[in-house]
C-alpha positions in Angstrom: 50.8 -69.0 16.3 48.1 -66.3 16.1 48.0 -66.2 19.9 51.8 -65.7 20.2 51.8 -63.0 17.6 49.0 -61.2 19.3 50.6 -61.3 22.7 54.0 -60.2 21.5 52.7 -57.4 19.4 50.5 -56.2 22.3 53.5 -56.2 24.6 55.6 -54.3 22.1 52.9 -51.7 21.6 52.5 -51.4 25.3 56.3 -50.7 25.6 55.9 -47.6 23.5 56.1 -44.6 26.0 54.1 -41.7 24.8 55.4 -39.6 27.7 58.9 -39.9 26.2 57.6 -39.3 22.7 55.6 -36.3 23.7 58.5 -34.9 25.6 60.8 -35.2 22.6 58.2 -33.6 20.3 57.7 -30.6 22.6 61.5 -30.4 23.5 60.9 -31.1 27.2 63.2 -32.9 29.6 62.9 -36.7 29.9 59.9 -37.3 32.2 62.0 -39.8 34.2 64.4 -37.0 35.2 62.0 -34.8 37.2 58.9 -34.8 39.5 57.9 -38.3 40.4 60.2 -39.8 37.7 57.2 -41.6 36.2 56.8 -41.5 32.4 53.1 -40.7 32.5 50.7 -37.8 31.7 50.5 -36.5 35.3 54.3 -36.1 35.5 54.5 -34.5 32.0 51.9 -32.0 33.2 54.3 -30.8 35.8 56.2 -29.1 33.0 53.2 -26.9 32.4 52.8 -28.2 28.8 49.2 -29.3 28.8 49.4 -30.3 25.1 52.3 -32.7 25.8 50.4 -34.2 28.8 47.3 -34.6 26.7 49.2 -36.3 23.9 50.7 -38.6 26.6 47.3 -39.4 28.0 45.7 -40.1 24.7 48.6 -42.2 23.4 48.9 -44.3 26.5 45.1 -44.8 26.7 44.9 -45.3 23.0 47.3 -48.2 22.8 45.4 -50.1 25.5 42.1 -49.5 23.6 43.5 -50.5 20.2 45.0 -53.8 21.5 41.7 -54.9 23.1 39.6 -53.9 20.1 41.9 -55.7 17.7 42.0 -58.7 19.9 38.2 -58.8 20.1 38.0 -58.6 16.3 40.5 -61.4 15.9 38.6 -63.6 18.4 35.4 -63.1 16.5 37.0 -63.8 13.0 39.1 -66.7 14.1 36.5 -68.0 16.6 38.9 -68.0 19.5 38.2 -67.8 23.2 37.9 -64.8 25.5 41.3 -65.8 27.0 42.9 -64.3 23.9 41.4 -60.9 24.6 42.4 -61.3 28.3 46.0 -62.2 27.3 46.3 -59.3 24.9 45.0 -56.8 27.5 47.4 -58.1 30.1 50.3 -58.0 27.6 49.8 -54.4 26.6 49.5 -53.4 30.3 52.7 -55.3 31.2 54.4 -53.7 28.3 53.6 -50.2 29.7 54.7 -51.1 33.2 57.9 -53.0 32.1 58.7 -51.6 28.6 61.5 -53.4 26.7 62.4 -50.0 25.1 63.0 -48.3 28.5 65.0 -51.0 30.3 61.8 -52.4 31.8 61.1 -49.2 33.8 57.8 -47.8 32.7 54.8 -45.9 33.9 52.2 -46.8 36.5 49.5 -47.8 34.0 46.6 -45.5 34.8 45.9 -44.2 31.2 46.6 -47.6 29.6 44.3 -49.4 32.0 41.6 -46.9 31.2 42.0 -47.6 27.5 41.9 -51.3 28.2 38.6 -51.0 30.2 37.1 -48.8 27.5 38.0 -51.5 24.9 36.5 -54.3 27.0 33.3 -52.4 27.6 32.6 -48.7 27.1 30.4 -48.5 30.2 33.1 -50.2 32.2 35.7 -47.7 31.0 33.4 -44.7 31.6 32.6 -45.8 35.1 36.3 -46.2 35.9 37.2 -42.8 34.3 34.3 -41.1 36.0 35.5 -42.4 39.3 38.9 -41.0 38.6 37.5 -37.6 37.6 35.2 -37.3 40.6 38.0 -38.1 43.1 40.5 -35.9 41.2 38.1 -32.9 41.2 37.5 -33.3 45.0 41.0 -34.2 46.1 43.3 -32.8 43.3 45.4 -35.9 43.9 46.1 -38.1 40.9 47.3 -41.1 42.8 44.3 -41.2 45.1 42.0 -41.1 42.1 43.9 -43.9 40.4 43.9 -46.1 43.5 40.1 -45.7 44.2 39.4 -46.4 40.5 41.6 -49.5 40.6 39.8 -50.8 43.7 36.4 -50.3 42.1 37.2 -51.5 38.6 37.0 -55.3 39.3 33.6 -54.7 40.9 32.4 -52.8 37.9 33.8 -55.5 35.6 32.0 -58.3 37.6 28.6 -56.7 36.9 29.3 -55.5 33.3 31.5 -58.2 31.7 30.1 -61.4 33.1 33.0 -63.5 31.6 35.4 -64.6 34.3 38.5 -64.6 32.1 38.0 -60.9 31.6 37.0 -60.1 35.2 40.1 -61.9 36.4 42.2 -59.9 34.0 40.7 -56.6 35.3 41.5 -57.8 38.8 45.1 -58.5 37.9 45.5 -55.2 36.2 44.0 -53.3 39.1 46.3 -55.2 41.6 49.4 -54.4 39.5 48.4 -50.7 39.3 47.9 -50.5 43.0 51.3 -52.2 43.6 52.9 -49.6 41.3 51.5 -46.9 43.5 53.1 -48.2 46.7 55.2 -45.1 47.2 52.2 -42.9 46.6 50.3 -44.8 49.3 53.1 -44.0 51.7 53.0 -40.4 50.8 49.2 -40.2 51.1 49.4 -41.6 54.6 52.1 -39.1 55.5 50.3 -36.2 53.8 53.2 -35.6 51.4 51.5 -36.5 48.1 51.6 -33.8 45.5 48.6 -32.4 43.8 47.7 -32.4 40.2 49.5 -29.7 38.2 52.1 -28.9 40.8 55.7 -28.9 39.8 56.9 -31.1 42.6 
């Protein structure tokens, strides 16, 4: 019963779109109606409202972090297995990708996955975020930063987590994130991918 409640609540929290919330608060267009159509921080930034993009980033990352931290606490209190943390982490990520509140059409999961990794292990999260930042500074392409971070995250997790349930979860999350960036990969190959902060 505890497991079912944790998984369901994690999915529902993941389904909350901070891109949509921030856009409403700042009286911006629906993020699904312009740019990439993705309800995420990078697309919200295309409006020029850095505060709205920051709120989106912190909210989406925060929900991933909160779910993992709460799951780890419950596992310790109730003496449950690591599979509960893994299940909650995957549930909040799937909620973001396929939110029940947005007809199952969500974001690509970059910020939420960062929050999840930070919750699992701060060093793991920092390595993944640092990879994103370094690639972003050099290339100014958000999708390329996300893709390289996703490719390296399972490797980081293997050395830092040591528990296969969690390593496999990171691998699944990274795979899903890469699959959600399929169109970006096509644009990257064709040289059409837009750069961070550009309106289109």
